[in-house]
C-alpha positions as CSV (number, residue, x, y, z in Angstrom):
1,M,37.2,5.4,-3.2
2,M,34.3,6.5,-1.0
3,T,32.8,8.4,-3.9
4,R,32.5,5.4,-6.0
5,A,30.4,3.2,-3.7
6,P,27.4,5.1,-3.4
7,I,27.5,5.5,-7.4
8,S,27.8,1.6,-7.7
9,L,25.1,1.1,-5.0
10,L,22.7,3.5,-7.3
11,A,23.8,1.5,-10.5
12,L,22.9,-1.7,-9.0
13,A,19.7,-0.6,-7.4
14,A,18.7,0.7,-10.9
15,L,19.4,-2.4,-12.3
16,L,17.5,-4.6,-9.8
17,T,14.3,-2.3,-10.2
18,A,14.8,-2.7,-14.1
19,L,15.1,-6.5,-13.9
20,A,12.3,-6.8,-10.9
21,G,9.6,-4.4,-12.6
22,P,7.6,-7.1,-14.0
23,F,7.5,-9.1,-10.9
24,A,6.9,-5.8,-8.5
25,A,4.2,-6.2,-6.9
26,G,2.6,-2.6,-8.3
27,S,3.1,-3.6,-11.7
28,A,0.6,-6.2,-11.8
29,A,-2.1,-3.6,-13.0
30,A,0.1,-2.4,-15.5
31,D,0.7,-5.9,-17.1
32,P,-1.7,-5.9,-20.2
33,F,-1.2,-9.8,-19.9
34,R,-2.6,-10.0,-16.7
35,S,-6.3,-11.1,-16.8
36,N,-9.1,-11.2,-14.1
37,W,-8.6,-15.0,-13.7
38,A,-4.5,-14.2,-12.6
39,N,-6.0,-11.9,-10.1
40,P,-9.8,-12.6,-9.5
41,H,-10.0,-9.5,-6.7
42,A,-11.7,-6.6,-8.5
43,S,-10.5,-3.1,-7.9
44,Q,-12.8,-0.5,-6.4
45,D,-12.8,1.3,-9.8
46,D,-14.1,-2.2,-11.5
47,A,-16.5,-2.6,-9.0
48,R,-18.1,1.2,-9.5
49,E,-17.9,0.7,-13.6
50,G,-19.9,-2.3,-13.2
51,V,-22.5,-0.7,-11.1
52,Q,-22.7,2.3,-13.3
53,S,-23.1,0.4,-16.1
54,G,-25.9,-2.1,-14.7
55,R,-24.1,-5.0,-14.8
56,L,-23.8,-5.4,-11.4
57,V,-25.7,-4.7,-8.0
58,S,-24.1,-2.3,-5.7
59,L,-22.7,-3.5,-2.4
60,D,-25.0,-1.4,-0.5
61,K,-28.0,-3.1,-1.9
62,V,-26.6,-6.8,-1.3
63,L,-25.7,-5.9,1.9
64,G,-29.2,-4.6,3.0
65,R,-30.3,-8.0,1.7
66,V,-27.5,-10.0,3.9
67,R,-28.4,-7.7,7.0
68,A,-32.1,-9.1,6.8
69,Q,-31.0,-12.5,6.6
70,V,-27.9,-12.3,9.0
71,P,-27.6,-10.4,12.0
72,G,-24.2,-8.9,13.1
73,R,-21.5,-6.6,12.2
74,V,-19.9,-6.5,8.7
75,L,-16.4,-7.0,8.9
76,D,-15.2,-7.3,5.2
77,A,-16.7,-7.3,1.9
78,E,-15.0,-7.7,-1.5
79,L,-16.2,-8.0,-5.3
80,T,-14.2,-11.3,-6.7
81,Q,-14.7,-11.8,-10.3
82,G,-14.3,-14.9,-12.3
83,R,-17.1,-16.9,-14.4
84,S,-19.6,-15.1,-12.4
85,P,-18.9,-12.1,-10.4
86,I,-19.8,-12.5,-6.4
87,Y,-19.3,-10.4,-3.4
88,R,-17.9,-12.1,-0.2
89,I,-18.7,-10.8,2.9
90,K,-17.7,-11.5,6.2
91,I,-19.8,-11.0,9.2
92,L,-19.3,-10.9,12.9
93,S,-22.3,-12.7,14.4
94,P,-23.9,-11.6,17.5
95,S,-22.5,-14.6,19.2
96,G,-18.8,-14.0,18.2
97,G,-18.9,-16.2,15.2
98,V,-17.9,-15.2,11.7
99,V,-20.3,-15.7,9.1
100,H,-19.3,-16.2,5.3
101,V,-21.7,-14.9,2.8
102,I,-21.4,-15.2,-0.8
103,A,-23.8,-13.2,-3.0
104,D,-24.0,-13.1,-7.0
105,A,-22.8,-9.3,-7.8
106,R,-25.3,-9.7,-11.0
107,T,-28.6,-10.2,-9.3
108,G,-27.7,-9.6,-5.4
109,D,-29.0,-12.9,-4.6
110,I,-27.4,-14.4,-1.7
111,L,-26.0,-17.9,-2.6
112,R,-24.5,-19.2,0.2
113,V,-24.4,-18.5,3.9
114,Q,-21.8,-20.6,6.2
115,G,-21.0,-20.3,9.7
116,R,-24.3,-19.3,11.6
């Protein structure tokens, strides 16, 4: 009786894995029906390809422009794709507040600064 329980648990685990496959967190990238609209956050590979192809300005160049206008330490930066790709940048200001910056990823222009 004891030897059957592990086999049954393994079979149950395999069945649950097979059924949960399309819903598992790691399988979103493998799903050909998901679009950037369903998951607007671009991967590093998407960003690199965009910069190499000339469609996007590098984050490094955008951060240079941002630092010239907004003092502080960069906390986070991400490329978000949608109708127009943008960089979302979070900066810790010298006063301790958080400043949110939105920049156009195609041109590098700063579109919005919030929280100065």
